[in-house]
FIKOLZA-1660 file (N, C-alpha, C; in steps of 0.1 Angstrom, whole numbers, plus 5000, padded with zeros to 4 digits):
% residues 121
   i   px   py   pz ch aa at
   1 5366 5181 5064  A  M  N
   1 5374 5172 5069  A  M CA
   1 5365 5164 5077  A  M  C
   2 5356 5169 5084  A  I  N
   2 5348 5164 5094  A  I CA
   2 5338 5152 5085  A  I  C
   3 5333 5157 5072  A  R  N
   3 5326 5148 5065  A  R CA
   3 5333 5134 5064  A  R  C
   4 5347 5136 5060  A  W  N
   4 5356 5125 5056  A  W CA
   4 5357 5116 5068  A  W  C
   5 5360 5120 5078  A  I  N
   5 5361 5113 5091  A  I CA
   5 5346 5108 5096  A  I  C
   6 5336 5112 5094  A  L  N
   6 5323 5107 5098  A  L CA
   6 5321 5096 5087  A  L  C
   7 5324 5099 5073  A  A  N
   7 5322 5088 5064  A  A CA
   7 5330 5076 5068  A  A  C
   8 5344 5077 5072  A  A  N
   8 5352 5067 5074  A  A CA
   8 5347 5059 5088  A  A  C
   9 5341 5067 5096  A  L  N
   9 5335 5059 5107  A  L CA
   9 5323 5051 5104  A  L  C
  10 5316 5056 5094  A  I  N
  10 5304 5046 5092  A  I CA
  10 5307 5035 5081  A  I  C
  11 5316 5037 5071  A  L  N
  11 5319 5030 5061  A  L CA
  11 5330 5019 5065  A  L  C
  12 5341 5023 5073  A  L  N
  12 5350 5011 5076  A  L CA
  12 5344 4999 5084  A  L  C
  13 5336 5001 5093  A  P  N
  13 5331 4988 5099  A  P CA
  13 5323 4981 5091  A  P  C
  14 5317 4986 5082  A  A  N
  14 5307 4977 5071  A  A CA
  14 5318 4971 5062  A  A  C
  15 5328 4978 5059  A  L  N
  15 5338 4972 5049  A  L CA
  15 5346 4961 5056  A  L  C
  16 5349 4963 5069  A  A  N
  16 5357 4953 5077  A  A CA
  16 5347 4941 5080  A  A  C
  17 5333 4943 5080  A  Y  N
  17 5325 4930 5083  A  Y CA
  17 5324 4922 5069  A  Y  C
  18 5323 4929 5059  A  Y  N
  18 5321 4921 5046  A  Y CA
  18 5335 4915 5042  A  Y  C
  19 5346 4921 5044  A  V  N
  19 5360 4914 5040  A  V CA
  19 5360 4903 5049  A  V  C
  20 5358 4905 5064  A  S  N
  20 5360 4892 5073  A  S CA
  20 5349 4881 5070  A  S  C
  21 5339 4885 5066  A  N  N
  21 5327 4876 5061  A  N CA
  21 5332 4869 5050  A  N  C
  22 5339 4875 5040  A  F  N
  22 5341 4868 5026  A  F CA
  22 5353 4859 5027  A  F  C
  23 5363 4864 5039  A  I  N
  23 5374 4853 5040  A  I CA
  23 5369 4841 5049  A  I  C
  24 5360 4844 5057  A  S  N
  24 5356 4832 5066  A  S CA
  24 5346 4821 5058  A  S  C
  25 5341 4827 5048  A  V  N
  25 5332 4819 5041  A  V CA
  25 5339 4812 5029  A  V  C
  26 5349 4817 5022  A  T  N
  26 5357 4812 5011  A  T CA
  26 5361 4799 5015  A  T  C
  27 5358 4787 5005  A  G  N
  27 5365 4775 5009  A  G CA
  27 5356 4765 5016  A  G  C
  28 5345 4769 5023  A  T  N
  28 5337 4762 5032  A  T CA
  28 5323 4759 5024  A  T  C
  29 5317 4749 5029  A  E  N
  29 5305 4743 5024  A  E CA
  29 5294 4752 5029  A  E  C
  30 5284 4756 5022  A  P  N
  30 5272 4765 5025  A  P CA
  30 5265 4757 5037  A  P  C
  31 5262 4766 5046  A  T  N
  31 5253 4761 5056  A  T CA
  31 5238 4758 5054  A  T  C
  32 5233 4747 5055  A  P  N
  32 5219 4743 5053  A  P CA
  32 5209 4754 5059  A  P  C
  33 5199 4760 5051  A  V  N
  33 5189 4767 5058  A  V CA
  33 5178 4757 5061  A  V  C
  34 5171 4761 5073  A  A  N
  34 5161 4753 5078  A  A CA
  34 5148 4755 5069  A  A  C
  35 5142 4744 5066  A  Q  N
  35 5128 4747 5057  A  Q CA
  35 5117 4751 5065  A  Q  C
  36 5108 4760 5058  A  N  N
  36 5096 4763 5067  A  N CA
  36 5098 4771 5079  A  N  C
  37 5108 4779 5079  A  T  N
  37 5111 4787 5091  A  T CA
  37 5103 4800 5093  A  T  C
  38 5097 4805 5081  A  L  N
  38 5090 4817 5081  A  L CA
  38 5075 4813 5084  A  L  C
  39 5071 4820 5094  A  L  N
  39 5057 4819 5099  A  L CA
  39 5051 4832 5098  A  L  C
  40 5039 4833 5091  A  L  N
  40 5032 4845 5087  A  L CA
  40 5022 4847 5098  A  L  C
  41 5021 4861 5101  A  A  N
  41 5011 4864 5111  A  A CA
  41 4998 4867 5105  A  A  C
  42 4988 4865 5114  A  D  N
  42 4974 4866 5108  A  D CA
  42 4973 4879 5103  A  D  C
  43 4966 4881 5091  A  D  N
  43 4963 4894 5085  A  D CA
  43 4951 4893 5078  A  D  C
  44 4945 4906 5076  A  G  N
  44 4934 4907 5068  A  G CA
  44 4923 4913 5076  A  G  C
  45 4910 4917 5071  A  P  N
  45 4905 4911 5059  A  P CA
  45 4911 4922 5047  A  P  C
  46 4911 4916 5036  A  Y  N
  46 4914 4922 5023  A  Y CA
  46 4902 4919 5014  A  Y  C
  47 4895 4933 5011  A  A  N
  47 4883 4931 5004  A  A CA
  47 4883 4937 4990  A  A  C
  48 4878 4930 4981  A  F  N
  48 4880 4933 4965  A  F CA
  48 4867 4932 4960  A  F  C
  49 4864 4944 4952  A  F  N
  49 4853 4944 4945  A  F CA
  49 4855 4936 4931  A  F  C
  50 4841 4932 4930  A  D  N
  50 4841 4924 4914  A  D CA
  50 4839 4936 4905  A  D  C
  51 4836 4931 4892  A  E  N
  51 4835 4941 4880  A  E CA
  51 4821 4948 4882  A  E  C
  52 4811 4942 4887  A  T  N
  52 4799 4952 4887  A  T CA
  52 4799 4961 4901  A  T  C
  53 4808 4957 4909  A  E  N
  53 4811 4965 4923  A  E CA
  53 4796 4962 4932  A  E  C
  54 4791 4952 4929  A  T  N
  54 4779 4947 4939  A  T CA
  54 4785 4934 4948  A  T  C
  55 4795 4928 4944  A  Q  N
  55 4799 4915 4950  A  Q CA
  55 4813 4919 4958  A  Q  C
  56 4818 4913 4971  A  L  N
  56 4830 4916 4975  A  L CA
  56 4837 4899 4977  A  L  C
  57 4850 4901 4974  A  T  N
  57 4857 4889 4978  A  T CA
  57 4868 4892 4989  A  T  C
  58 4864 4885 5001  A  V  N
  58 4873 4889 5011  A  V CA
  58 4881 4879 5016  A  V  C
  59 4894 4883 5018  A  K  N
  59 4906 4871 5021  A  K CA
  59 4911 4876 5034  A  K  C
  60 4913 4865 5041  A  W  N
  60 4921 4865 5053  A  W CA
  60 4933 4857 5054  A  W  C
  61 4944 4859 5062  A  L  N
  61 4954 4850 5063  A  L CA
  61 4953 4845 5080  A  L  C
  62 4949 4834 5082  A  C  N
  62 4946 4829 5095  A  C CA
  62 4953 4816 5096  A  C  C
  63 4962 4816 5108  A  A  N
  63 4970 4803 5112  A  A CA
  63 4976 4797 5099  A  A  C
  64 4984 4805 5090  A  Q  N
  64 4989 4800 5078  A  Q CA
  64 4981 4795 5069  A  Q  C
  65 4968 4798 5068  A  Q  N
  65 4958 4793 5058  A  Q CA
  65 4952 4806 5052  A  Q  C
  66 4947 4806 5039  A  V  N
  66 4941 4816 5033  A  V CA
  66 4926 4813 5034  A  V  C
  67 4920 4822 5039  A  I  N
  67 4903 4819 5038  A  I CA
  67 4896 4831 5030  A  I  C
  68 4889 4828 5021  A  E  N
  68 4883 4834 5010  A  E CA
  68 4868 4833 5012  A  E  C
  69 4861 4845 5010  A  Q  N
  69 4846 4844 5013  A  Q CA
  69 4841 4856 5003  A  Q  C
  70 4829 4851 4998  A  Q  N
  70 4823 4859 4986  A  Q CA
  70 4810 4865 4994  A  Q  C
  71 4807 4877 4992  A  Q  N
  71 4796 4884 4999  A  Q CA
  71 4793 4896 4992  A  Q  C
  72 4778 4902 4996  A  T  N
  72 4774 4914 4987  A  T CA
  72 4780 4925 4995  A  T  C
  73 4780 4938 4987  A  V  N
  73 4786 4949 4995  A  V CA
  73 4778 4953 5005  A  V  C
  74 4767 4950 5007  A  A  N
  74 4756 4956 5016  A  A CA
  74 4759 4949 5030  A  A  C
  75 4764 4937 5031  A  E  N
  75 4767 4929 5043  A  E CA
  75 4779 4933 5050  A  E  C
  76 4779 4931 5064  A  V  N
  76 4790 4936 5071  A  V CA
  76 4800 4925 5070  A  V  C
  77 4812 4928 5070  A  I  N
  77 4823 4920 5069  A  I CA
  77 4826 4914 5084  A  I  C
  78 4823 4900 5086  A  V  N
  78 4824 4897 5099  A  V CA
  78 4839 4892 5102  A  V  C
  79 4842 4895 5117  A  P  N
  79 4857 4893 5118  A  P CA
  79 4860 4878 5119  A  P  C
  80 4874 4872 5112  A  R  N
  80 4877 4859 5112  A  R CA
  80 4889 4859 5123  A  R  C
  81 4899 4867 5120  A  C  N
  81 4912 4866 5129  A  C CA
  81 4918 4880 5125  A  C  C
  82 4930 4883 5131  A  A  N
  82 4935 4896 5128  A  A CA
  82 4929 4908 5133  A  A  C
  83 4922 4916 5125  A  Y  N
  83 4914 4926 5128  A  Y CA
  83 4899 4922 5133  A  Y  C
  84 4898 4923 5146  A  N  N
  84 4886 4917 5153  A  N CA
  84 4875 4925 5155  A  N  C
  85 4872 4934 5144  A  K  N
  85 4860 4944 5145  A  K CA
  85 4854 4942 5133  A  K  C
  86 4839 4941 5132  A  P  N
  86 4832 4940 5120  A  P CA
  86 4834 4954 5112  A  P  C
  87 4833 4951 5099  A  I  N
  87 4835 4963 5088  A  I CA
  87 4822 4964 5080  A  I  C
  88 4818 4976 5080  A  A  N
  88 4806 4979 5070  A  A CA
  88 4812 4987 5058  A  A  C
  89 4810 4979 5047  A  V  N
  89 4816 4984 5035  A  V CA
  89 4804 4991 5027  A  V  C
  90 4806 5005 5023  A  R  N
  90 4796 5012 5017  A  R CA
  90 4798 5011 5002  A  R  C
  91 4788 5008 4994  A  P  N
  91 4788 5010 4980  A  P CA
  91 4794 5020 4975  A  P  C
  92 4801 5018 4963  A  T  N
  92 4810 5029 4956  A  T CA
  92 4800 5040 4953  A  T  C
  93 4804 5051 4953  A  N  N
  93 4797 5066 4948  A  N CA
  93 4794 5063 4935  A  N  C
  94 4781 5066 4930  A  Q  N
  94 4779 5067 4917  A  Q CA
  94 4780 5082 4913  A  Q  C
  95 4789 5087 4906  A  V  N
  95 4789 5102 4901  A  V CA
  95 4781 5104 4890  A  V  C
  96 4773 5114 4894  A  A  N
  96 4763 5117 4882  A  A CA
  96 4771 5125 4872  A  A  C
  97 4770 5123 4859  A  V  N
  97 4775 5132 4849  A  V CA
  97 4770 5145 4849  A  V  C
  98 4777 5154 4851  A  P  N
  98 4773 5169 4852  A  P CA
  98 4766 5173 4837  A  P  C
  99 4754 5180 4840  A  S  N
  99 4748 5183 4826  A  S CA
  99 4751 5198 4823  A  S  C
 100 4752 5201 4811  A  R  N
 100 4757 5214 4807  A  R CA
 100 4745 5223 4809  A  R  C
 101 4747 5235 4815  A  A  N
 101 4740 5246 4818  A  A CA
 101 4732 5252 4804  A  A  C
 102 4720 5253 4804  A  E  N
 102 4714 5260 4794  A  E CA
 102 4711 5274 4798  A  E  C
 103 4724 5283 4796  A  A  N
 103 4722 5297 4801  A  A CA
 103 4728 5305 4790  A  A  C
 104 4722 5318 4787  A  S  N
 104 4726 5326 4776  A  S CA
 104 4740 5333 4779  A  S  C
 105 4742 5335 4794  A  S  N
 105 4754 5342 4797  A  S CA
 105 4761 5333 4809  A  S  C
 106 4774 5336 4812  A  L  N
 106 4781 5328 4824  A  L CA
 106 4788 5338 4831  A  L  C
 107 4789 5338 4844  A  A  N
 107 4798 5348 4853  A  A CA
 107 4810 5339 4860  A  A  C
 108 4821 5343 4858  A  V  N
 108 4832 5335 4865  A  V CA
 108 4838 5342 4875  A  V  C
 109 4840 5338 4888  A  L  N
 109 4846 5345 4897  A  L CA
 109 4860 5340 4900  A  L  C
 110 4870 5348 4903  A  S  N
 110 4884 5344 4906  A  S CA
 110 4890 5353 4913  A  S  C
 111 4901 5346 4921  A  D  N
 111 4910 5355 4930  A  D CA
 111 4923 5358 4922  A  D  C
 112 4924 5354 4909  A  I  N
 112 4935 5358 4900  A  I CA
 112 4934 5371 4895  A  I  C
 113 4943 5381 4897  A  P  N
 113 4942 5395 4892  A  P CA
 113 4939 5393 4875  A  P  C
 114 4933 5404 4869  A  V  N
 114 4929 5403 4854  A  V CA
 114 4942 5404 4847  A  V  C
 115 4952 5411 4852  A  N  N
 115 4966 5413 4844  A  N CA
 115 4973 5400 4843  A  N  C
 116 4971 5392 4852  A  R  N
 116 4979 5380 4853  A  R CA
 116 4972 5370 4843  A  R  C
 117 4959 5371 4842  A  C  N
 117 4952 5362 4833  A  C CA
 117 4956 5365 4818  A  C  C
 118 4957 5379 4814  A  R  N
 118 4958 5382 4802  A  R CA
 118 4974 5379 4798  A  R  C
 119 4983 5378 4808  A  S  N
 119 4997 5375 4804  A  S CA
 119 4998 5360 4802  A  S  C
 120 4990 5353 4808  A  A  N
 120 4992 5337 4807  A  A CA
 120 4985 5335 4793  A  A  C
 121 4977 5343 4788  A  L  N
 121 4970 5338 4775  A  L CA
 121 4979 5338 4764  A  L  C
% end
């Protein structure tokens, strides 16, 4: 019973708002919206690697303008706006392909009991 009362307390004001809004809007002309009222905050940097992962494309949004810069990965990203500290980007890690061991036997350690392993097979 309490759930129904709580649901009514939450839903009835929203329903009343939408009904009153619908009644007041029907038959009237739409209100014109002011143009270009959205102001974007300064943001960035956004850094993107190229295909070779040696160059960066760095982008900022400063004073409603997009600023783009190309640089090498080794260079420090100098702040323009928004985040005002220099950023050092490290190169991506090159993972070496593991080589197969040339061993005549192999030992495996596990914390799974032996009877669980056999039942899973």
